[in-house]
C-alpha positions in Angstrom: 60.4 -86.4 -11.5 60.4 -84.4 -8.4 57.3 -82.7 -7.1 59.0 -79.5 -7.9 59.9 -80.5 -11.4 56.4 -81.2 -11.9 55.1 -78.1 -10.8 57.5 -76.2 -12.8 56.7 -78.2 -16.1 52.9 -77.4 -15.6 53.3 -73.8 -15.0 52.3 -71.6 -17.9 55.0 -69.5 -19.9 57.6 -72.3 -19.1 58.5 -72.4 -23.0 58.7 -68.7 -22.8 61.4 -68.7 -20.0 63.6 -71.3 -21.8 63.6 -69.1 -24.7 64.2 -66.0 -23.1 67.1 -67.8 -21.4 68.3 -69.1 -25.0 68.1 -65.4 -26.1 70.1 -64.1 -23.2 72.6 -66.7 -23.4 73.0 -66.0 -27.2 73.4 -62.5 -26.9 76.3 -62.9 -24.4 78.3 -65.8 -26.1 78.4 -64.0 -29.5 79.8 -65.9 -32.2 80.4 -69.3 -30.4 77.6 -71.7 -30.4 74.2 -72.8 -29.2 73.8 -72.6 -25.5 74.5 -75.7 -23.4 71.4 -77.3 -22.3 72.5 -77.2 -18.5 73.3 -73.7 -18.6 70.0 -72.8 -20.5 68.1 -74.6 -17.9 70.0 -72.8 -14.9 69.2 -69.5 -16.8 65.6 -70.4 -16.8 65.1 -71.6 -13.6 64.1 -75.1 -14.7 65.9 -78.6 -14.7 67.6 -80.0 -17.8 64.4 -82.8 -18.1 62.0 -80.0 -18.1 64.1 -78.4 -21.0 64.2 -82.1 -23.0 60.5 -82.4 -22.4 60.0 -79.3 -24.5 62.7 -79.3 -26.8 64.8 -82.4 -28.5 68.1 -80.7 -28.1 69.8 -77.1 -28.5 69.1 -76.9 -32.2 65.3 -77.3 -31.3 65.6 -74.6 -28.9 67.0 -72.0 -31.3 64.6 -73.1 -34.1 61.8 -72.4 -31.5 63.5 -69.0 -30.7 63.6 -68.0 -34.4 59.8 -68.8 -34.9 58.9 -67.1 -31.9 60.9 -63.9 -32.8 59.8 -63.9 -36.3 56.0 -64.1 -35.3 56.7 -61.1 -33.0 58.1 -59.1 -35.5 55.2 -60.2 -38.2 52.8 -58.7 -35.5 54.6 -55.9 -35.1 55.2 -55.0 -38.7 52.1 -53.0 -39.7 50.1 -53.4 -42.9 49.4 -50.4 -44.5 47.4 -51.4 -47.4 46.6 -54.0 -50.1 48.4 -52.8 -53.0 52.1 -53.6 -54.3 53.4 -50.2 -52.9 52.2 -51.3 -49.2 53.3 -54.8 -49.8 56.8 -53.8 -50.6 57.0 -51.4 -47.7 55.9 -54.1 -45.4 58.3 -56.8 -46.8 61.2 -54.3 -46.4 60.2 -53.1 -43.0 60.1 -56.7 -41.8 63.4 -57.6 -43.6 65.1 -54.4 -41.9 63.5 -55.7 -38.4 64.7 -59.2 -38.9 68.2 -58.0 -39.7 68.6 -55.3 -36.9 66.8 -57.7 -34.3 69.1 -58.2 -31.3 67.9 -62.0 -30.7 67.7 -63.1 -34.5 71.3 -61.3 -35.1 72.8 -63.2 -32.1 71.6 -66.6 -33.6 73.2 -65.5 -37.0 76.3 -65.4 -35.1 76.1 -68.2 -32.6 76.2 -71.4 -34.6 76.7 -70.7 -38.7 75.9 -74.7 -39.4 72.7 -74.4 -37.8 71.7 -71.2 -39.3 72.8 -72.6 -42.8 70.7 -75.4 -42.2 67.6 -73.6 -41.1 67.8 -71.1 -43.9 69.6 -72.9 -47.0 68.4 -76.6 -46.3 64.7 -76.8 -44.7 61.8 -74.5 -44.2 61.0 -73.6 -40.7 58.1 -72.5 -38.9 59.2 -68.7 -39.1 59.7 -68.8 -42.7 56.4 -70.5 -43.4 54.7 -67.8 -41.5 56.3 -65.5 -43.4 55.6 -67.2 -46.7 51.7 -67.2 -45.7 51.7 -63.3 -45.1 53.4 -62.6 -48.3 51.2 -65.0 -50.2 48.2 -63.5 -48.9 49.3 -60.2 -49.3 50.3 -60.8 -53.2 46.9 -62.3 -53.9 45.2 -59.1 -52.3 47.5 -56.7 -54.3 46.9 -59.2 -57.7 43.3 -58.8 -57.3 43.9 -55.0 -57.2 45.9 -55.3 -60.4 49.2 -53.9 -58.9 50.9 -57.1 -58.7 51.5 -59.2 -61.9 49.9 -62.4 -62.9 51.3 -65.6 -61.3 50.8 -68.0 -58.6 50.9 -66.4 -55.1 52.8 -69.2 -53.7 55.5 -69.1 -56.4 55.7 -65.2 -56.0 55.6 -65.3 -52.3 58.5 -67.9 -52.4 60.7 -65.9 -54.5 60.2 -62.6 -52.7 61.0 -64.3 -49.6 64.4 -65.5 -51.2 65.2 -62.0 -52.1 64.6 -60.5 -48.7 66.2 -63.5 -47.2 69.6 -63.0 -49.2 69.3 -59.1 -48.4 69.0 -60.1 -44.6 71.8 -62.4 -44.6 74.2 -60.3 -46.4 73.6 -57.0 -44.9 76.4 -56.9 -42.6 78.8 -58.1 -45.3 77.8 -55.5 -47.9 77.4 -52.4 -45.6 80.4 -50.6 -46.8 78.6 -50.5 -50.4 75.0 -50.2 -48.9 74.7 -48.6 -45.9 71.3 -48.7 -44.1 69.3 -46.1 -46.3 70.7 -47.5 -49.6 70.2 -51.2 -48.3 66.4 -50.6 -47.6 66.1 -48.3 -51.0 67.5 -51.2 -53.1 65.7 -54.1 -51.6 62.3 -52.2 -52.1 63.3 -51.8 -55.7 64.3 -55.5 -56.1 61.0 -56.6 -54.7 58.9 -53.7 -56.6 60.6 -54.7 -59.8 60.1 -58.5 -59.2 56.2 -57.9 -58.6 55.4 -55.2 -61.0 52.8 -56.1 -63.6 
């Protein structure tokens, strides 16, 4: 490894530079495929080996990007209380932010097989983070009597599936569910599922 690459590897923020470059490239390529590692490295100002030391392949980069962006959106979505109404509002706000997010939206279009694997075949880190937030909010609302009895883990998992389906299908169904109706009906679906 050259001394320049060793210095770059040691710099704080290299992972974020790589992920920022991936986000830019995904937004530029539209419905194409995940960005090539060589171009990703060039855009991030690092070597290809630097990228590979951090991420196994392009798929790992996109997964890490999803996890980072979902964590950011979680941090930006306020919690307005500990009852069912607050939980439903937070879940719908978060689903809305995820489905409208420029970076996450680009990943939906960039590599359909990858997104299908990430959403349908395995739980990623972002989904696990969402499950933890939902589980804790459901347990708090159950303690206050506004969410029905049941395992908070199970209720969180089904709530995630409801929201995830709405997020994935939002563009497809926009003719019948424009934005305001999409939010209203998603809130009704989650609220009805969790009501005592």
